[in-house]
Steps between C-alpha positions, in 0.01 A plus 500: 500500500331733747336807350585829668283810520673836472269763646465847350418751772432870531443766763157500668527882527629634165453189284855512360690176449748366756664281234871561436623359168855623565564284807387142444473223757485144363467639146180695573437865581542583867254695713660831600390664825642758737564363847554659841622352827545668837854599397514523121317554171573341164371290212401135494433281200285193559483196277170515310462121486219405737643297787862615449644701788824619338568872504771762455520791742742793514471530881561244772193333644526323833334161540139533621509881452176664387534745212271757342452488122429791265415549135812608304279722281266691735688412822177418688527231766370157409303378800186315592299423811592131464755343733712196426333183622824304538573380850682765708512755214201737489690747279306722260420349161599703193249519210615497136229534234504231233477627142234235431292601802517419867795545733792302629593562863852444632624507859709803599723298736834384357514124494125441521374330185128552559314640200162463336298610197157659544246561225218754530280349226601137530332360188624769261851531638563125530384463138747774390775341714434157349491644146835675555683217678287198392604183673 
């Protein structure tokens, strides 16, 4: 049986949790964010299982459309200077702060599955990550 990792993330600005225990995806809390496209604004809930790309959104998202993401608590935009490294994408990467330390970055383009985890203090944060999720 494959072990899954459900990430717990929070806002890099206000530090409040993005976790939504009311709307679950695959029996785990979803990640609730505000989302904005060129024509609409709404709420998206992402699956918190690392490597799962399922989501629920209350607005229509066109394939390959780039969206902006915002904290549902402080409403500040979630953005970074990093661009997606996937071939022919180059969309902005969206940072979500991990409760255990470090950040997970997701691509802002619908349909792109590029993402990565970055740790600031690698030794300490990997140790905490291993302790929490131990493989």
